[in-house]
N, C-alpha and C positions, 0 to 999 in steps of 0.2 A: 322138822317141819310137819305140821299136822294138816291133814286134808279131810274135807267133809263136804256134803251136798247142802245147798241152800235152795229151797223151793220158793217160787213166787217172783223171781227176778226176770224182767222182760226187756230192759233197756239200759242205756248207759247211766241214766240217773240211778237206777237200782244198784248198779255196780258201785257207784260212788257212795251211795248210802251205806252199803254193806262194808266197804273199805273204811269209811269214816267210823262206823259203829265199832268194828273190831279193832281199829287203830286206837281207840280210847282205852282198851284193856291194858293195864300195867304190864310191862314186859314184852309187849308185842312190838316186833321190829319191822315186819313187812306183811302185807296182805296182798294176795294175788287172786283175782276173780276171773274165772272163765265163764262168761255169760252163756255160751252155747251149750255147755255141759252142766252148768249149775255148780261146778266144782270150785271150792274155795280152799286156798292154801294159806296157812298162817305160820310165819316164822316168829318164834318167841325166844326170849332170853332163857327161860326155864320152862317147867311143865305148864301146859296151857289148861286153865280152868274151864272145862267144857260147860259147866253150869253157867258161868258168866258169859261164855260164847252164846249159849242158847238164849239167855236173857237179852243180850244186846241185839241178836238177830231178830227176836220176836218184837222187841221194842221198836226196831226199825221197820217193822211191818212184814217180815218174811218168816219162813219156817225152816228150822233145821231138819234136814231130811236125808 
């Protein structure tokens, strides 16, 4: 499981947007978002492409941080 920070999330809608964006990445099995800490955990079938993660996060309007 990979964990990283996402900046810019402030509400439940933000959590859903990040979960949806990261859930679209091939091989991703589960996404958990902790709004209070900004911590996101992703479970994937194989190695996670962090370049794609960054792209999906930014496209959703947030910042990998």
